[in-house]
Jmol script that loads the backbone (N, CA, C; Angstrom):
load data "model"
ATOM      1  N   MET A   1      12.975  -2.080 -20.150  1.00  0.00           N
ATOM      2  CA  MET A   1      12.379  -1.224 -19.171  1.00  0.00           C
ATOM      3  C   MET A   1      12.860  -2.074 -17.835  1.00  0.00           C
ATOM      4  N   CYS A   2      12.784  -1.485 -16.865  1.00  0.00           N
ATOM      5  CA  CYS A   2      13.322  -2.107 -15.430  1.00  0.00           C
ATOM      6  C   CYS A   2      12.588  -1.939 -14.727  1.00  0.00           C
ATOM      7  N   LEU A   3      12.013  -2.875 -13.655  1.00  0.00           N
ATOM      8  CA  LEU A   3      11.067  -2.580 -12.670  1.00  0.00           C
ATOM      9  C   LEU A   3      11.438  -3.300 -11.389  1.00  0.00           C
ATOM     10  N   ALA A   4      11.441  -2.279 -10.309  1.00  0.00           N
ATOM     11  CA  ALA A   4      11.960  -2.841  -8.967  1.00  0.00           C
ATOM     12  C   ALA A   4      10.737  -2.905  -8.326  1.00  0.00           C
ATOM     13  N   VAL A   5      10.806  -3.683  -7.183  1.00  0.00           N
ATOM     14  CA  VAL A   5       9.812  -3.801  -6.243  1.00  0.00           C
ATOM     15  C   VAL A   5      10.088  -3.946  -5.003  1.00  0.00           C
ATOM     16  N   PRO A   6       9.101  -2.848  -4.072  1.00  0.00           N
ATOM     17  CA  PRO A   6       9.519  -3.064  -2.584  1.00  0.00           C
ATOM     18  C   PRO A   6       9.065  -4.368  -1.839  1.00  0.00           C
ATOM     19  N   LEU A   7      10.284  -4.466  -1.178  1.00  0.00           N
ATOM     20  CA  LEU A   7      10.405  -5.697  -0.367  1.00  0.00           C
ATOM     21  C   LEU A   7      10.919  -5.361   1.041  1.00  0.00           C
ATOM     22  N   LYS A   8      10.131  -5.991   2.092  1.00  0.00           N
ATOM     23  CA  LYS A   8      10.858  -5.890   3.764  1.00  0.00           C
ATOM     24  C   LYS A   8      11.607  -7.135   3.782  1.00  0.00           C
ATOM     25  N   ILE A   9      12.576  -6.765   4.158  1.00  0.00           N
ATOM     26  CA  ILE A   9      13.807  -7.711   4.816  1.00  0.00           C
ATOM     27  C   ILE A   9      13.328  -8.407   6.068  1.00  0.00           C
ATOM     28  N   SER A  10      13.009  -9.809   5.840  1.00  0.00           N
ATOM     29  CA  SER A  10      12.454 -10.488   6.999  1.00  0.00           C
ATOM     30  C   SER A  10      13.715 -11.613   7.353  1.00  0.00           C
ATOM     31  N   GLU A  11      14.814 -11.730   6.816  1.00  0.00           N
ATOM     32  CA  GLU A  11      15.829 -12.418   7.336  1.00  0.00           C
ATOM     33  C   GLU A  11      17.151 -11.719   6.713  1.00  0.00           C
ATOM     34  N   LEU A  12      18.268 -12.297   7.687  1.00  0.00           N
ATOM     35  CA  LEU A  12      19.503 -11.526   6.835  1.00  0.00           C
ATOM     36  C   LEU A  12      20.497 -12.415   7.334  1.00  0.00           C
ATOM     37  N   ASN A  13      21.590 -12.968   6.466  1.00  0.00           N
ATOM     38  CA  ASN A  13      22.691 -13.653   6.918  1.00  0.00           C
ATOM     39  C   ASN A  13      23.657 -13.084   5.868  1.00  0.00           C
ATOM     40  N   GLY A  14      24.500 -12.283   6.380  1.00  0.00           N
ATOM     41  CA  GLY A  14      25.469 -11.263   5.542  1.00  0.00           C
ATOM     42  C   GLY A  14      25.019 -10.591   4.311  1.00  0.00           C
ATOM     43  N   ASN A  15      25.161 -11.153   3.244  1.00  0.00           N
ATOM     44  CA  ASN A  15      24.845 -10.261   2.111  1.00  0.00           C
ATOM     45  C   ASN A  15      23.510 -11.129   1.599  1.00  0.00           C
ATOM     46  N   ASP A  16      23.276 -12.354   1.940  1.00  0.00           N
ATOM     47  CA  ASP A  16      22.005 -13.181   1.698  1.00  0.00           C
ATOM     48  C   ASP A  16      20.868 -12.659   2.622  1.00  0.00           C
ATOM     49  N   ALA A  17      19.710 -12.266   2.012  1.00  0.00           N
ATOM     50  CA  ALA A  17      18.535 -12.082   2.832  1.00  0.00           C
ATOM     51  C   ALA A  17      17.441 -12.563   2.113  1.00  0.00           C
ATOM     52  N   VAL A  18      16.211 -12.595   2.915  1.00  0.00           N
ATOM     53  CA  VAL A  18      14.997 -12.864   2.444  1.00  0.00           C
ATOM     54  C   VAL A  18      14.255 -11.681   2.151  1.00  0.00           C
ATOM     55  N   GLY A  19      13.458 -11.401   1.187  1.00  0.00           N
ATOM     56  CA  GLY A  19      12.551 -10.316   1.398  1.00  0.00           C
ATOM     57  C   GLY A  19      11.038 -10.682   1.009  1.00  0.00           C
ATOM     58  N   THR A  20      10.182  -9.947   1.868  1.00  0.00           N
ATOM     59  CA  THR A  20       8.676 -10.332   1.923  1.00  0.00           C
ATOM     60  C   THR A  20       7.753  -9.238   1.377  1.00  0.00           C
ATOM     61  N   ARG A  21       6.741  -9.757   0.735  1.00  0.00           N
ATOM     62  CA  ARG A  21       5.840  -8.731   0.320  1.00  0.00           C
ATOM     63  C   ARG A  21       4.501  -9.479  -0.098  1.00  0.00           C
ATOM     64  N   ASP A  22       3.247  -9.212   1.098  1.00  0.00           N
ATOM     65  CA  ASP A  22       2.149 -10.112   0.834  1.00  0.00           C
ATOM     66  C   ASP A  22       2.288 -11.325   1.060  1.00  0.00           C
ATOM     67  N   GLY A  23       3.206 -12.060   2.100  1.00  0.00           N
ATOM     68  CA  GLY A  23       3.167 -13.188   2.337  1.00  0.00           C
ATOM     69  C   GLY A  23       4.203 -14.160   1.204  1.00  0.00           C
ATOM     70  N   ILE A  24       4.841 -13.340   0.213  1.00  0.00           N
ATOM     71  CA  ILE A  24       5.484 -14.098  -0.679  1.00  0.00           C
ATOM     72  C   ILE A  24       6.968 -13.938  -0.498  1.00  0.00           C
ATOM     73  N   ARG A  25       7.874 -14.872  -0.423  1.00  0.00           N
ATOM     74  CA  ARG A  25       9.116 -14.803   0.289  1.00  0.00           C
ATOM     75  C   ARG A  25      10.220 -14.785  -0.719  1.00  0.00           C
ATOM     76  N   ARG A  26      11.248 -13.993  -1.200  1.00  0.00           N
ATOM     77  CA  ARG A  26      11.971 -14.137  -1.955  1.00  0.00           C
ATOM     78  C   ARG A  26      13.295 -13.816  -1.525  1.00  0.00           C
ATOM     79  N   PRO A  27      14.131 -14.816  -2.032  1.00  0.00           N
ATOM     80  CA  PRO A  27      15.521 -14.447  -1.675  1.00  0.00           C
ATOM     81  C   PRO A  27      16.388 -13.430  -2.553  1.00  0.00           C
ATOM     82  N   ILE A  28      17.142 -12.882  -1.752  1.00  0.00           N
ATOM     83  CA  ILE A  28      17.586 -11.330  -2.241  1.00  0.00           C
ATOM     84  C   ILE A  28      19.035 -11.310  -1.958  1.00  0.00           C
ATOM     85  N   ARG A  29      19.786 -10.408  -2.403  1.00  0.00           N
ATOM     86  CA  ARG A  29      21.153  -9.842  -2.212  1.00  0.00           C
ATOM     87  C   ARG A  29      21.067  -8.731  -1.888  1.00  0.00           C
ATOM     88  N   VAL A  30      21.870  -8.333  -0.544  1.00  0.00           N
ATOM     89  CA  VAL A  30      21.857  -6.527  -0.069  1.00  0.00           C
ATOM     90  C   VAL A  30      23.135  -6.014  -0.161  1.00  0.00           C
ATOM     91  N   ASP A  31      24.098  -6.605  -1.316  1.00  0.00           N
ATOM     92  CA  ASP A  31      25.296  -6.379  -1.381  1.00  0.00           C
ATOM     93  C   ASP A  31      25.510  -4.648  -1.594  1.00  0.00           C
ATOM     94  N   PHE A  32      24.175  -4.190  -2.215  1.00  0.00           N
ATOM     95  CA  PHE A  32      24.392  -2.455  -2.582  1.00  0.00           C
ATOM     96  C   PHE A  32      23.856  -1.509  -1.096  1.00  0.00           C
ATOM     97  N   ILE A  33      23.553  -2.321  -0.309  1.00  0.00           N
ATOM     98  CA  ILE A  33      22.621  -1.631   0.860  1.00  0.00           C
ATOM     99  C   ILE A  33      23.742  -1.418   1.817  1.00  0.00           C
ATOM    100  N   ARG A  34      23.906  -0.429   2.258  1.00  0.00           N
ATOM    101  CA  ARG A  34      25.011  -0.100   3.719  1.00  0.00           C
ATOM    102  C   ARG A  34      24.159  -0.266   4.922  1.00  0.00           C
ATOM    103  N   ASN A  35      24.638  -1.222   5.751  1.00  0.00           N
ATOM    104  CA  ASN A  35      24.296  -1.791   6.989  1.00  0.00           C
ATOM    105  C   ASN A  35      22.611  -2.181   7.152  1.00  0.00           C
ATOM    106  N   PRO A  36      22.428  -3.088   6.184  1.00  0.00           N
ATOM    107  CA  PRO A  36      20.919  -3.543   5.957  1.00  0.00           C
ATOM    108  C   PRO A  36      20.480  -4.091   7.457  1.00  0.00           C
ATOM    109  N   LYS A  37      19.133  -3.911   7.654  1.00  0.00           N
ATOM    110  CA  LYS A  37      18.796  -4.625   8.970  1.00  0.00           C
ATOM    111  C   LYS A  37      17.338  -5.338   8.654  1.00  0.00           C
ATOM    112  N   VAL A  38      17.001  -6.191   9.372  1.00  0.00           N
ATOM    113  CA  VAL A  38      15.904  -7.022   9.416  1.00  0.00           C
ATOM    114  C   VAL A  38      14.374  -5.833   9.565  1.00  0.00           C
ATOM    115  N   GLY A  39      13.604  -6.053   8.925  1.00  0.00           N
ATOM    116  CA  GLY A  39      12.576  -4.479   8.776  1.00  0.00           C
ATOM    117  C   GLY A  39      12.686  -3.548   8.053  1.00  0.00           C
ATOM    118  N   ASP A  40      14.005  -3.510   7.167  1.00  0.00           N
ATOM    119  CA  ASP A  40      14.221  -2.472   6.405  1.00  0.00           C
ATOM    120  C   ASP A  40      13.390  -2.575   4.945  1.00  0.00           C
ATOM    121  N   TYR A  41      12.882  -1.633   4.359  1.00  0.00           N
ATOM    122  CA  TYR A  41      12.366  -1.957   3.070  1.00  0.00           C
ATOM    123  C   TYR A  41      13.428  -1.408   2.026  1.00  0.00           C
ATOM    124  N   VAL A  42      13.526  -2.444   0.918  1.00  0.00           N
ATOM    125  CA  VAL A  42      14.380  -2.281  -0.272  1.00  0.00           C
ATOM    126  C   VAL A  42      13.752  -2.202  -1.266  1.00  0.00           C
ATOM    127  N   MET A  43      14.160  -1.392  -2.517  1.00  0.00           N
ATOM    128  CA  MET A  43      13.621  -1.735  -3.799  1.00  0.00           C
ATOM    129  C   MET A  43      14.621  -2.688  -4.279  1.00  0.00           C
ATOM    130  N   VAL A  44      13.821  -3.787  -4.923  1.00  0.00           N
ATOM    131  CA  VAL A  44      14.601  -4.990  -5.347  1.00  0.00           C
ATOM    132  C   VAL A  44      14.572  -5.082  -7.025  1.00  0.00           C
ATOM    133  N   HIS A  45      15.600  -5.308  -7.670  1.00  0.00           N
ATOM    134  CA  HIS A  45      15.625  -5.514  -9.029  1.00  0.00           C
ATOM    135  C   HIS A  45      16.655  -6.790  -9.365  1.00  0.00           C
ATOM    136  N   ALA A  46      15.937  -7.624 -10.054  1.00  0.00           N
ATOM    137  CA  ALA A  46      16.589  -8.819 -10.778  1.00  0.00           C
ATOM    138  C   ALA A  46      17.285  -9.559  -9.195  1.00  0.00           C
ATOM    139  N   GLY A  47      16.809  -9.382  -8.327  1.00  0.00           N
ATOM    140  CA  GLY A  47      17.071 -10.152  -7.055  1.00  0.00           C
ATOM    141  C   GLY A  47      18.020  -9.508  -6.211  1.00  0.00           C
ATOM    142  N   PHE A  48      18.304  -8.295  -6.525  1.00  0.00           N
ATOM    143  CA  PHE A  48      19.373  -7.276  -5.694  1.00  0.00           C
ATOM    144  C   PHE A  48      18.440  -6.251  -5.027  1.00  0.00           C
ATOM    145  N   ALA A  49      18.806  -5.892  -3.946  1.00  0.00           N
ATOM    146  CA  ALA A  49      18.202  -4.609  -3.352  1.00  0.00           C
ATOM    147  C   ALA A  49      19.178  -3.554  -3.879  1.00  0.00           C
ATOM    148  N   ILE A  50      18.511  -2.668  -4.211  1.00  0.00           N
ATOM    149  CA  ILE A  50      19.291  -1.509  -4.927  1.00  0.00           C
ATOM    150  C   ILE A  50      19.167  -0.054  -4.386  1.00  0.00           C
ATOM    151  N   GLU A  51      18.286  -0.029  -3.390  1.00  0.00           N
ATOM    152  CA  GLU A  51      17.831   1.072  -2.810  1.00  0.00           C
ATOM    153  C   GLU A  51      17.095   0.728  -1.341  1.00  0.00           C
ATOM    154  N   ARG A  52      17.216   1.600  -0.746  1.00  0.00           N
ATOM    155  CA  ARG A  52      16.716   1.481   0.982  1.00  0.00           C
ATOM    156  C   ARG A  52      15.293   2.645   0.813  1.00  0.00           C
ATOM    157  N   VAL A  53      14.137   2.081   0.900  1.00  0.00           N
ATOM    158  CA  VAL A  53      13.034   3.008   0.979  1.00  0.00           C
ATOM    159  C   VAL A  53      12.280   3.023   2.295  1.00  0.00           C
ATOM    160  N   ASP A  54      11.648   4.155   2.536  1.00  0.00           N
ATOM    161  CA  ASP A  54      11.008   4.394   4.043  1.00  0.00           C
ATOM    162  C   ASP A  54       9.789   3.401   3.560  1.00  0.00           C
ATOM    163  N   PRO A  55       9.008   3.359   5.091  1.00  0.00           N
ATOM    164  CA  PRO A  55       8.037   2.426   4.961  1.00  0.00           C
ATOM    165  C   PRO A  55       6.690   2.970   4.052  1.00  0.00           C
ATOM    166  N   ASP A  56       6.706   4.167   4.398  1.00  0.00           N
ATOM    167  CA  ASP A  56       5.485   4.911   3.422  1.00  0.00           C
ATOM    168  C   ASP A  56       5.440   4.979   2.349  1.00  0.00           C
ATOM    169  N   GLU A  57       6.826   4.817   1.536  1.00  0.00           N
ATOM    170  CA  GLU A  57       7.082   5.248   0.180  1.00  0.00           C
ATOM    171  C   GLU A  57       6.785   3.887  -0.559  1.00  0.00           C
ATOM    172  N   ALA A  58       7.346   2.777   0.412  1.00  0.00           N
ATOM    173  CA  ALA A  58       7.128   1.225  -0.021  1.00  0.00           C
ATOM    174  C   ALA A  58       5.743   1.021   0.122  1.00  0.00           C
ATOM    175  N   ALA A  59       5.123   1.443   1.174  1.00  0.00           N
ATOM    176  CA  ALA A  59       3.451   1.440   1.218  1.00  0.00           C
ATOM    177  C   ALA A  59       2.889   1.719  -0.112  1.00  0.00           C
ATOM    178  N   LEU A  60       3.019   2.952  -0.591  1.00  0.00           N
ATOM    179  CA  LEU A  60       2.739   3.809  -1.635  1.00  0.00           C
ATOM    180  C   LEU A  60       2.952   2.789  -3.113  1.00  0.00           C
ATOM    181  N   SER A  61       3.957   2.468  -3.242  1.00  0.00           N
ATOM    182  CA  SER A  61       4.744   1.749  -4.372  1.00  0.00           C
ATOM    183  C   SER A  61       3.759   0.482  -4.517  1.00  0.00           C
ATOM    184  N   GLN A  62       3.726  -0.215  -3.303  1.00  0.00           N
ATOM    185  CA  GLN A  62       2.842  -1.454  -3.228  1.00  0.00           C
ATOM    186  C   GLN A  62       1.358  -1.137  -3.701  1.00  0.00           C
ATOM    187  N   GLU A  63       0.819  -0.339  -3.125  1.00  0.00           N
ATOM    188  CA  GLU A  63      -0.679   0.438  -3.348  1.00  0.00           C
ATOM    189  C   GLU A  63      -0.718   0.560  -4.953  1.00  0.00           C
ATOM    190  N   LEU A  64       0.061   1.403  -5.694  1.00  0.00           N
ATOM    191  CA  LEU A  64       0.064   1.457  -6.891  1.00  0.00           C
ATOM    192  C   LEU A  64       0.230   0.471  -8.013  1.00  0.00           C
ATOM    193  N   ALA A  65       1.260  -0.542  -7.526  1.00  0.00           N
ATOM    194  CA  ALA A  65       1.466  -2.093  -8.223  1.00  0.00           C
ATOM    195  C   ALA A  65       0.418  -2.537  -8.047  1.00  0.00           C
ATOM    196  N   ALA A  66      -0.485  -2.390  -7.050  1.00  0.00           N
ATOM    197  CA  ALA A  66      -2.051  -3.336  -6.806  1.00  0.00           C
ATOM    198  C   ALA A  66      -3.023  -2.797  -7.696  1.00  0.00           C
ATOM    199  N   GLN A  67      -2.858  -1.438  -7.668  1.00  0.00           N
ATOM    200  CA  GLN A  67      -3.813  -0.813  -8.882  1.00  0.00           C
ATOM    201  C   GLN A  67      -3.665  -1.119 -10.329  1.00  0.00           C
ATOM    202  N   VAL A  68      -2.354  -0.972 -10.678  1.00  0.00           N
ATOM    203  CA  VAL A  68      -1.923  -1.574 -11.970  1.00  0.00           C
ATOM    204  C   VAL A  68      -2.471  -2.897 -12.178  1.00  0.00           C
ATOM    205  N   GLU A  69      -2.151  -3.994 -11.269  1.00  0.00           N
ATOM    206  CA  GLU A  69      -2.841  -5.447 -11.634  1.00  0.00           C
ATOM    207  C   GLU A  69      -4.178  -5.488 -11.567  1.00  0.00           C
ATOM    208  N   GLN A  70      -4.723  -4.733 -10.916  1.00  0.00           N
ATOM    209  CA  GLN A  70      -6.223  -4.642 -10.757  1.00  0.00           C
ATOM    210  C   GLN A  70      -6.721  -4.056 -12.318  1.00  0.00           C
ATOM    211  N   GLU A  71      -6.121  -3.277 -12.931  1.00  0.00           N
ATOM    212  CA  GLU A  71      -6.543  -2.766 -14.056  1.00  0.00           C
ATOM    213  C   GLU A  71      -6.306  -3.670 -15.112  1.00  0.00           C
ATOM    214  N   LEU A  72      -4.927  -4.248 -15.170  1.00  0.00           N
ATOM    215  CA  LEU A  72      -4.571  -5.248 -15.994  1.00  0.00           C
ATOM    216  C   LEU A  72      -5.533  -6.260 -16.103  1.00  0.00           C
ATOM    217  N   ALA A  73      -6.027  -6.751 -15.210  1.00  0.00           N
ATOM    218  CA  ALA A  73      -6.714  -8.077 -14.918  1.00  0.00           C
ATOM    219  C   ALA A  73      -8.236  -7.564 -15.659  1.00  0.00           C
ATOM    220  N   ALA A  74      -8.555  -6.120 -15.323  1.00  0.00           N
ATOM    221  CA  ALA A  74     -10.159  -6.027 -15.906  1.00  0.00           C
ATOM    222  C   ALA A  74      -9.977  -5.637 -17.373  1.00  0.00           C
ATOM    223  N   ILE A  75      -8.704  -5.162 -18.041  1.00  0.00           N
ATOM    224  CA  ILE A  75      -8.481  -5.391 -19.365  1.00  0.00           C
ATOM    225  C   ILE A  75      -8.249  -6.646 -19.767  1.00  0.00           C
ATOM    226  N   ARG A  76      -7.760  -7.576 -19.354  1.00  0.00           N
ATOM    227  CA  ARG A  76      -7.571  -9.051 -19.929  1.00  0.00           C
ATOM    228  C   ARG A  76      -9.093  -9.631 -20.032  1.00  0.00           C
ATOM    229  N   ALA A  77     -10.090  -9.179 -18.785  1.00  0.00           N
ATOM    230  CA  ALA A  77     -11.209 -10.086 -18.862  1.00  0.00           C
ATOM    231  C   ALA A  77     -12.153  -9.486 -19.986  1.00  0.00           C
ATOM    232  N   GLY A  78     -11.926  -8.123 -19.838  1.00  0.00           N
ATOM    233  CA  GLY A  78     -12.826  -7.437 -21.259  1.00  0.00           C
ATOM    234  C   GLY A  78     -12.659  -7.895 -22.448  1.00  0.00           C
ATOM    235  N   ALA A  79     -11.300  -8.108 -22.722  1.00  0.00           N
ATOM    236  CA  ALA A  79     -10.625  -8.684 -24.126  1.00  0.00           C
ATOM    237  C   ALA A  79     -11.037 -10.176 -24.134  1.00  0.00           C
ATOM    238  N   LEU A  80     -11.126 -10.866 -23.256  1.00  0.00           N
ATOM    239  CA  LEU A  80     -11.579 -12.329 -23.218  1.00  0.00           C
ATOM    240  C   LEU A  80     -13.392 -12.070 -23.782  1.00  0.00           C
ATOM    241  N   ARG A  81     -13.948 -11.471 -23.110  1.00  0.00           N
ATOM    242  CA  ARG A  81     -15.256 -11.335 -23.027  1.00  0.00           C
ATOM    243  C   ARG A  81     -15.729 -10.799 -24.685  1.00  0.00           C
ATOM    244  N   GLN A  82     -14.903  -9.764 -25.120  1.00  0.00           N
ATOM    245  CA  GLN A  82     -15.023  -9.332 -26.562  1.00  0.00           C
ATOM    246  C   GLN A  82     -14.546 -10.083 -27.545  1.00  0.00           C
ATOM    247  N   ALA A  83     -13.663 -11.295 -27.211  1.00  0.00           N
ATOM    248  CA  ALA A  83     -13.120 -12.112 -28.304  1.00  0.00           C
ATOM    249  C   ALA A  83     -14.111 -12.635 -29.046  1.00  0.00           C
ATOM    250  N   PRO A  84     -14.292 -12.600 -30.651  1.00  0.00           N
ATOM    251  CA  PRO A  84     -15.116 -13.391 -31.318  1.00  0.00           C
ATOM    252  C   PRO A  84     -15.274 -15.121 -30.846  1.00  0.00           C
ATOM    253  N   ALA A  85     -16.258 -15.918 -31.127  1.00  0.00           N
ATOM    254  CA  ALA A  85     -16.214 -17.478 -30.494  1.00  0.00           C
ATOM    255  C   ALA A  85     -14.960 -18.029 -31.516  1.00  0.00           C
ATOM    256  N   GLY A  86     -14.438 -18.907 -30.588  1.00  0.00           N
ATOM    257  CA  GLY A  86     -13.186 -19.687 -31.034  1.00  0.00           C
ATOM    258  C   GLY A  86     -12.094 -19.156 -30.613  1.00  0.00           C
ATOM    259  N   ASP A  87     -12.214 -17.876 -30.575  1.00  0.00           N
ATOM    260  CA  ASP A  87     -10.515 -17.145 -30.438  1.00  0.00           C
ATOM    261  C   ASP A  87     -10.477 -16.947 -29.260  1.00  0.00           C
ATOM    262  N   LYS A  88      -9.071 -17.315 -28.681  1.00  0.00           N
ATOM    263  CA  LYS A  88      -9.025 -17.444 -27.362  1.00  0.00           C
ATOM    264  C   LYS A  88      -8.133 -16.381 -26.733  1.00  0.00           C
ATOM    265  N   GLY A  89      -8.128 -15.346 -27.586  1.00  0.00           N
ATOM    266  CA  GLY A  89      -7.439 -14.063 -27.694  1.00  0.00           C
ATOM    267  C   GLY A  89      -5.847 -13.809 -27.517  1.00  0.00           C
ATOM    268  N   GLY A  90      -5.666 -14.952 -28.114  1.00  0.00           N
ATOM    269  CA  GLY A  90      -3.973 -15.090 -28.594  1.00  0.00           C
ATOM    270  C   GLY A  90      -3.379 -14.268 -29.399  1.00  0.00           C
ATOM    271  N   GLY A  91      -4.343 -14.233 -30.722  1.00  0.00           N
ATOM    272  CA  GLY A  91      -3.994 -13.425 -31.817  1.00  0.00           C
ATOM    273  C   GLY A  91      -2.799 -13.752 -32.581  1.00  0.00           C
ATOM    274  N   SER A  92      -2.640 -12.995 -33.338  1.00  0.00           N
ATOM    275  CA  SER A  92      -1.359 -13.311 -34.241  1.00  0.00           C
ATOM    276  C   SER A  92      -0.877 -12.066 -34.764  1.00  0.00           C
ATOM    277  N   LEU A  93       0.346 -12.134 -35.212  1.00  0.00           N
ATOM    278  CA  LEU A  93       1.169 -10.754 -35.617  1.00  0.00           C
ATOM    279  C   LEU A  93       1.327 -10.819 -37.430  1.00  0.00           C
TER     280      LEU A  93
END
end "model"
wireframe off; spacefill off
backbone 0.3
color backbone group
């Protein structure tokens, strides 16, 4: 499964760039983006910007990711509450 996340280009030096989201800065490469500019939103997978996206699409993607993160946190919290005494929820296969 592949996962790409939208980041905003905040710094650019040739094909080396810095992408940001929610105050987190990540080094990225922009080799596959034609004429990248500071302020552009790009989808990043494995450290490479693979597609330019418009700001509305980036915001929607970030909102959906936040919803998934909230749901996963709720599931984890519920699983920990329901675990039998002495069970840390790790389980075994």
